[in-house]
C-alpha positions in Angstrom: 75.0 82.6 11.4 77.1 82.9 8.3 76.6 86.6 8.3 78.3 87.0 11.7 81.2 84.6 11.3 83.6 87.1 9.5 83.4 89.4 12.6 84.2 86.7 15.1 88.0 86.8 14.6 88.0 90.6 14.9 85.9 90.4 18.1 88.3 87.9 19.7 91.4 89.9 18.6 89.9 93.1 20.1 89.3 91.4 23.5 92.8 90.0 23.6 94.3 93.5 22.7 92.2 95.1 25.5 93.4 92.6 28.1 97.0 93.1 26.9 96.7 96.9 27.2 95.3 96.8 30.7 98.0 94.3 31.8 100.7 96.6 30.4 99.2 99.6 32.2 99.1 97.8 35.5 102.6 96.4 35.2 104.1 99.8 34.3 102.3 101.6 37.1 101.4 104.5 34.9 97.8 104.8 36.1 97.0 108.4 37.2 95.8 108.8 40.7 92.2 109.5 41.3 91.5 113.1 42.0 87.9 112.8 43.3 86.3 110.9 46.1 86.8 107.2 46.0 84.4 104.5 47.1 85.2 102.9 50.5 87.4 99.8 50.1 88.2 100.3 46.4 91.5 98.6 45.8 94.4 100.1 43.9 94.7 99.0 40.3 98.4 98.3 40.3 101.2 97.3 42.6 102.7 100.7 42.4 99.6 102.8 42.0 99.3 106.0 44.0 96.6 106.4 46.6 93.6 108.5 45.9 94.2 112.2 46.6 90.6 113.0 47.4 88.7 112.2 50.5 87.0 108.9 50.8 83.3 109.1 50.2 82.5 106.4 52.6 85.3 105.5 55.0 83.7 102.2 56.1 81.0 100.8 58.3 81.3 101.8 61.9 80.3 98.4 63.3 81.4 96.1 66.0 83.9 94.7 63.6 85.6 97.9 62.7 85.6 100.4 59.9 86.3 99.6 56.3 89.0 102.0 55.2 89.8 103.0 51.7 92.4 100.6 50.5 95.8 102.3 50.0 98.3 101.0 47.5 101.2 99.1 49.0 103.6 101.5 47.4 102.3 104.4 49.6 104.5 105.9 52.3 104.0 104.6 55.8 103.3 108.2 57.0 100.5 108.7 54.5 97.6 110.1 56.5 95.2 107.6 54.8 97.2 104.7 56.3 97.2 105.6 60.0 100.0 106.6 62.4 103.4 104.9 62.3 104.9 104.6 65.8 108.1 106.3 66.4 111.2 104.2 65.8 109.4 101.3 64.1 110.3 99.5 60.9 108.2 97.9 58.2 108.2 94.1 57.7 111.1 94.5 55.2 113.4 96.1 57.8 113.2 99.6 56.3 113.3 102.5 58.7 110.2 104.6 59.3 109.3 106.9 56.5 110.8 104.8 53.8 108.4 103.8 51.1 107.4 100.1 51.2 107.0 98.9 47.6 106.6 95.2 48.3 103.1 93.7 48.3 101.4 92.8 51.6 101.2 89.1 52.5 97.9 87.5 53.0 96.2 84.1 53.3 94.7 84.4 49.9 97.0 86.2 47.4 94.5 86.0 44.6 91.7 87.6 46.6 90.6 91.1 45.8 87.7 93.4 46.3 86.7 95.9 48.9 86.9 95.8 52.6 83.8 95.3 54.8 82.8 95.9 58.4 84.9 92.9 59.3 88.1 94.3 57.6 89.1 93.0 54.2 87.1 89.9 53.1 88.4 87.3 50.7 86.3 88.3 47.7 87.3 87.0 44.3 88.3 89.6 41.8 90.4 90.2 38.8 93.9 89.0 39.1 95.3 92.5 38.3 93.4 94.2 41.2 95.5 94.9 44.4 94.1 93.3 47.5 93.1 95.8 50.3 95.2 95.4 53.5 93.3 93.6 56.3 92.0 95.8 59.0 91.0 94.8 62.6 88.9 96.6 65.2 89.6 95.5 68.8 87.0 96.4 71.5 88.9 98.0 74.4 88.5 97.5 78.1 85.5 99.1 79.7 86.3 102.8 79.8 88.7 102.6 76.9 88.0 103.2 73.2 88.3 100.7 70.3 91.7 100.0 68.9 92.3 99.8 65.2 95.0 97.8 63.4 95.9 97.6 59.7 98.3 95.1 58.2 101.5 96.8 57.2 100.8 100.0 59.1 101.6 101.2 62.6 102.5 98.4 65.0 101.9 95.8 62.3 104.7 97.4 60.2 107.3 96.3 62.9 109.3 93.1 62.7 107.5 90.1 64.1 109.8 89.9 67.1 111.6 92.8 68.9 113.7 92.9 72.0 115.0 96.1 73.5 116.7 97.3 76.7 116.7 100.7 78.3 118.7 102.4 80.9 118.1 105.9 82.2 119.2 108.3 84.9 116.7 110.5 86.6 115.8 112.7 89.5 112.7 112.7 91.8 112.2 115.7 94.0 109.6 114.0 96.3 110.0 110.2 96.5 107.5 109.8 99.4 104.8 112.2 98.1 105.4 114.4 101.2 102.6 117.0 101.7 103.6 120.5 100.8 102.1 122.0 104.0 101.9 118.9 106.3 100.8 119.2 109.8 103.2 119.5 112.7 103.0 119.2 116.6 105.3 121.5 118.6 107.4 120.3 121.6 105.5 120.4 124.9 106.5 120.4 128.5 104.0 119.0 131.1 104.2 118.7 134.9 103.7 115.1 136.2 102.8 114.7 139.9 105.1 112.3 141.7 103.7 112.5 145.2 100.3 113.8 146.4 100.2 116.7 148.8 97.9 117.2 151.8 96.2 120.3 153.2 96.8 121.8 156.7 94.6 120.4 159.5 94.3 119.5 163.1 93.9 116.3 165.0 92.9 115.6 168.6 95.5 113.6 170.6 94.9 111.9 173.9 97.6 112.9 176.4 97.9 110.5 179.4 98.2 112.3 182.8 100.5 109.7 184.4 98.5 109.7 187.6 95.9 107.1 187.9 93.8 109.5 189.9 93.9 112.1 187.2 92.1 111.5 184.0 93.8 111.8 180.6 93.4 115.0 178.7 92.5 115.6 175.0 94.6 118.1 173.2 94.3 119.5 169.6 97.5 119.3 167.5 97.9 121.3 164.3 99.3 119.5 161.3 101.0 121.7 158.6 100.1 121.4 154.9 102.4 119.2 152.7 102.9 120.5 149.1 102.7 117.8 146.3 105.9 117.1 144.4 106.0 117.4 140.6 108.6 116.8 137.9 108.7 118.3 134.4 108.4 115.9 131.4 109.2 117.1 127.9 107.1 115.6 125.1 108.9 115.8 121.8 107.0 117.4 119.0 106.4 116.0 115.5 108.0 118.3 112.9 106.5 118.9 109.5 107.7 116.1 107.2 110.4 117.2 104.8 110.6 116.5 101.1 113.2 113.9 100.2 114.7 113.9 96.8 116.8 111.2 95.2 118.6 110.3 92.0 117.2 107.3 90.3 118.7 104.7 87.9 116.0 102.8 85.9 116.7 99.7 83.9 114.2 97.6 82.0 114.0 95.1 79.2 111.0 94.5 76.8 110.0 92.0 74.3 107.1 92.3 71.9 105.5 90.1 69.2 103.1 91.1 66.4 101.5 88.9 63.8 98.5 89.3 61.5 96.9 87.9 58.4 93.5 88.4 56.9 91.7 86.5 59.7 94.0 86.6 62.8 95.7 89.3 64.8 98.1 88.6 67.7 100.2 91.1 69.7 102.2 90.3 72.9 104.3 92.6 75.1 106.2 91.7 78.2 108.7 93.7 80.2 110.5 93.9 83.6 112.6 96.5 85.3 114.1 97.8 88.5 114.4 101.3 89.8 117.2 102.1 92.2 116.9 105.2 94.5 120.3 106.5 95.5 119.3 108.7 98.4 116.0 107.3 99.7 115.9 106.0 103.2 114.8 102.4 103.7 114.2 100.2 100.7 116.1 101.5 97.7 114.8 99.2 95.0 111.4 99.1 93.3 110.6 96.3 90.8 108.2 96.8 87.9 106.7 94.4 85.3 104.0 94.4 82.7 102.3 92.0 80.3 99.7 92.7 77.6 98.2 90.5 74.9 95.6 90.9 72.2 94.2 88.0 70.2 91.6 88.4 67.5 90.1 85.7 65.3 87.6 86.2 62.6 85.7 82.9 63.0 83.4 83.3 60.1 82.2 86.1 57.8 79.8 87.1 60.6 81.5 86.2 63.9 84.7 87.5 65.6 86.3 86.6 68.9 88.7 88.9 70.8 90.7 88.3 74.0 92.8 90.9 75.8 95.1 90.8 78.8 96.7 93.7 80.5 98.7 93.2 83.8 101.3 95.3 85.6 103.2 95.3 88.8 104.4 98.7 90.1 104.9 101.0 93.0 104.3 104.3 91.5 100.7 105.2 90.5 99.9 105.2 86.7 96.9 107.6 86.3 96.6 106.8 82.6 95.1 103.3 83.5 91.4 103.0 84.2 91.5 100.8 87.3 94.5 102.0 89.2 94.2 103.3 92.9 93.0 106.8 93.3 95.2 107.4 96.4 99.0 107.5 96.7 101.4 105.8 99.1 99.7 102.5 98.8 103.0 100.6 98.2 103.6 98.1 95.4 100.5 96.5 93.8 99.5 94.2 91.0 96.8 95.4 88.6 95.2 92.9 86.2 92.6 93.2 83.5 91.3 90.4 81.3 88.4 90.7 78.8 86.9 88.5 76.1 84.4 89.6 73.4 82.3 87.7 70.9 80.9 89.8 68.1 78.2 88.5 65.7 76.6 90.2 62.8 72.9 89.2 62.6 72.2 91.3 59.5 74.2 93.8 57.4 73.1 96.5 59.9 72.5 94.7 63.2 75.2 93.1 65.3 75.7 92.0 68.9 78.8 92.0 71.2 78.8 89.7 74.3 81.7 90.3 76.7 83.1 89.1 80.0 85.9 90.7 82.0 87.8 90.3 85.2 89.7 93.1 86.9 91.8 92.9 90.1 94.1 94.8 92.3 96.3 93.1 94.9 98.4 95.1 97.3 101.8 93.9 98.7 101.6 95.8 102.0 99.7 94.0 104.7 98.1 97.2 105.9 96.4 97.5 102.5 95.4 93.8 102.1 91.9 94.5 103.2 91.4 96.5 100.0 92.3 93.6 97.7 89.4 93.0 95.3 88.4 91.3 92.1 85.6 92.5 89.8 83.8 90.2 87.3 81.6 91.9 84.7 79.2 90.5 82.1 78.0 92.7 79.2 75.9 92.4 76.1 75.5 95.1 73.5 73.1 95.5 70.5 74.5 97.7 67.7 72.7 99.2 64.7 74.6 100.5 61.7 72.6 103.7 61.1 74.9 104.9 58.3 78.4 103.9 57.0 79.8 106.6 59.4 77.5 106.2 62.5 76.6 103.3 64.7 74.0 103.3 67.4 74.1 100.9 70.4 72.5 99.9 73.6 74.3 97.9 76.3 73.6 96.1 79.6 76.3 95.2 82.2 76.3 93.4 85.5 79.4 93.4 87.7 80.3 91.9 91.1 83.1 93.1 93.4 84.5 90.5 95.8 86.9 91.3 98.7 88.5 88.2 100.0 89.6 89.8 103.3 86.6 92.1 103.9 83.2 90.9 102.8 81.5 94.0 104.0 83.0 95.8 101.1 81.5 93.5 98.4 79.1 95.2 96.0 77.1 94.4 92.9 76.4 96.9 90.1 74.0 97.0 87.2 74.6 99.3 84.1 72.1 100.4 81.4 73.8 102.4 78.7 73.1 103.8 75.2 75.5 105.5 72.8 77.1 105.5 69.5 80.3 105.6 67.4 81.2 108.1 64.8 83.8 107.4 62.1 84.2 110.4 59.8 87.3 109.1 58.1 90.4 107.0 58.8 91.6 110.1 60.7 88.6 110.6 63.1 86.9 108.2 65.4 84.7 109.0 68.4 82.5 106.9 70.8 80.2 107.8 73.6 78.2 105.7 76.1 75.9 107.3 78.7 73.5 105.8 81.1 72.8 104.9 84.7 74.5 102.6 87.2 72.9 101.1 90.4 75.3 99.9 93.1 74.4 97.8 96.1 76.4 96.6 99.1 76.0 92.8 99.4 76.2 92.8 103.2 74.0 95.7 104.2 71.7 95.9 101.1 72.2 99.6 100.9 71.9 100.8 97.2 72.4 104.0 95.3 72.4 105.1 91.7 74.5 107.5 89.7 75.0 108.6 86.1 77.7 106.8 84.1 79.7 107.9 81.1 82.4 106.5 78.8 84.0 108.5 76.0 86.8 108.0 73.5 88.3 110.1 70.7 91.1 109.4 68.1 91.8 112.2 65.7 94.8 112.5 63.3 94.9 116.3 62.9 97.6 116.2 60.3 100.1 113.7 59.0 102.4 114.4 61.9 99.9 115.3 64.7 97.7 112.7 66.5 95.2 113.4 69.3 93.6 110.8 71.5 91.2 111.1 74.6 89.6 108.6 77.0 87.2 109.5 79.7 85.0 107.8 82.3 82.7 108.8 85.1 81.1 106.4 87.6 81.5 104.3 90.7 84.9 102.8 91.6 86.4 100.9 94.5 85.9 102.8 97.7 87.9 100.7 100.2 85.5 101.3 103.1 82.2 99.9 104.2 79.1 102.1 103.4 81.3 104.4 101.3 80.8 105.2 97.7 83.6 106.5 95.5 82.5 108.5 92.5 85.5 109.0 90.1 85.8 111.1 87.0 88.8 110.3 84.9 90.1 112.0 81.7 93.2 111.2 79.7 94.5 113.4 76.8 97.5 112.5 74.7 99.0 114.6 71.8 101.7 113.0 69.6 103.8 115.2 67.3 106.1 113.6 64.7 108.6 116.3 63.9 110.8 114.1 61.6 111.0 110.4 60.9 113.6 110.2 63.7 112.2 112.7 66.2 108.9 112.5 68.0 107.3 114.2 71.0 104.4 113.0 73.2 102.5 115.2 75.6 99.9 113.7 78.0 97.5 115.0 80.6 95.5 113.0 83.1 92.9 114.5 85.3 91.3 112.6 88.2 88.6 113.7 90.6 87.5 111.3 93.4 84.6 112.0 95.6 84.1 109.6 98.6 80.7 109.7 100.3 80.5 108.0 103.7 77.2 107.3 105.6 77.1 106.5 109.3 74.2 106.0 111.7 74.4 108.4 114.7 72.3 108.0 117.9 70.1 110.9 119.0 71.1 111.7 122.6 68.1 111.8 125.0 65.6 110.8 122.3 63.7 107.6 122.9 60.4 106.1 121.8 57.7 104.4 123.9 59.5 101.1 123.4 62.7 102.6 124.9 64.6 102.2 121.6 67.1 104.9 120.8 66.5 107.0 117.7 69.2 107.2 115.1 69.8 109.3 112.0 72.2 109.1 109.0 75.1 111.4 108.8 76.8 111.8 105.4 80.3 113.2 104.9 82.1 113.9 101.6 85.8 114.1 100.8 87.1 115.2 97.5 90.6 114.6 96.0 91.8 116.1 92.7 94.8 114.8 90.8 96.6 116.4 87.9 99.3 114.4 86.2 101.1 115.6 83.1 104.2 114.4 81.2 106.3 115.3 78.2 108.4 112.8 76.4 110.9 113.4 73.6 112.3 110.5 71.6 115.1 110.5 69.0 116.3 107.6 66.9 120.1 107.5 66.2 120.1 104.4 64.0 118.5 101.1 63.6 119.5 100.0 67.1 120.1 103.0 69.3 117.6 105.7 70.4 117.6 108.4 73.1 114.7 109.5 75.3 114.0 112.5 77.6 110.9 112.5 79.8 109.5 114.9 82.4 106.4 114.4 84.6 104.6 116.6 87.1 102.0 115.3 89.5 99.9 117.4 91.9 97.3 116.1 94.4 94.9 118.4 96.2 92.8 117.1 99.1 90.9 115.7 100.8 92.4 118.0 103.4 94.9 120.9 102.8 97.6 119.2 104.9 97.6 116.3 102.4 98.3 118.4 99.3 101.6 117.6 97.5 103.3 118.0 94.2 106.1 115.9 92.6 108.5 116.2 89.7 110.4 113.5 87.9 112.9 113.8 85.0 114.8 111.0 83.2 117.3 110.9 80.4 117.9 107.5 78.9 119.1 105.4 76.0 117.5 102.3 74.5 119.0 99.5 72.4 116.9 97.4 70.1 118.1 94.0 69.1 
């Protein structure tokens, strides 16, 4: 022991000097950025350290709880491709405009925590005090037919102020306010003869002529009766001309309020808005009222369990083909569409997790003529997920749904889904999911059942720092609105966002919708009978197909912190189910928005 004691002071001094040198390097921010691939979730080693310039070797586990991204330094620019898209016109929590570097550290529940992110986001793992904590990430399961949403604290929506209120007013033009068919049917004016009095043909009658003498018998003579022509009058039946397109100028006003809050265990977003559209030249009712409400709540209950609740409701008169459960037909009047979904995710092992969900969807029509189509759908689902690799997750899912029509029980159906699929996360720029399987639908009243393939697909791809591509698709049964009728619908929505400058952004969207309605009716065979005198019948099936193409282009420019301008154009074309129902429609709006 006496031999080693002279070296003890030197050993202690060396440790102190090494710690002082590392602290000075972290405080000065002189660390060189990594040039090679970095391990997923590796935190930056200084409050001002630059993010790694190479690709992430493992972008994170693609599990039910989201991907674990590489942890960028808080000094990185909001438009850094490794940090996700920053919505147009947003600000970071410090009130800086989009594109301005945010050099302040991110707030968290545990400031001293460090370490890497996991499949649940960024766990509170003790680490050295000089290590930068990775920003919390959240993965929110979307509604059925929609992909997963990802959120990162300090990025995108979570870089906005906690509360925002904005108002918008715009002037536009609609060249077909009633969705009038391009080549609608018409009935020409007709003139018909209506008989007023009946005529009689010529004839003869025998008449007894008295002789006047009692001694002379009366004589019978034949008298000829001339014909009488019937009398007619001409009646003109007015024709029904082809419906003419009606165009109108429109003034749109609306107000919106949104809230966003997140820490390392909780995510909360809330949006509510209301507006009115005034049609200057439209006959009849000139006002249309709109409203929307959406909410996301996520809570990481434990290191293994996560609860998510989502609400999306809207009141509108114009169809929104970007939504998964909106009516497939036009001219249905104003309607309320509501979607509520809750998910409970639990990680059984590092590779195996489960997701149990329940949802309720409804559409309520304002017009009495459409009230029979009001319905509500309750769906229960359970999914088993296996983390095959840090980039790929396999899954199998079972669902059971029940459609209830309060005003028409013959339309009630039940459906059972059996699906398999997976999710692919190549990097923080690329995410894709696919579920395929079979659905069996049965009418509760008649017991008639049928099966069909079912598909859900989603894609989010950030092509460059300024270009973002997203896609959602679904194929399967939807509400038919008639007894013994099945409505097979294929939906696809594509959106391309281009950020030209921090102030100027464009959004191009395309929605495709193909609806095939199959009706089955029992028809009696005339003259066919069995020995029991019962009439033979056979089934007759008819199909009707309707295609919808809806595209829009929006340009948005921010003038300053409060004012922004927007220009939008949309084109909608509907083909079928008969040629006389085809129509197209164009709408263009120029507006200004003010953010408080």
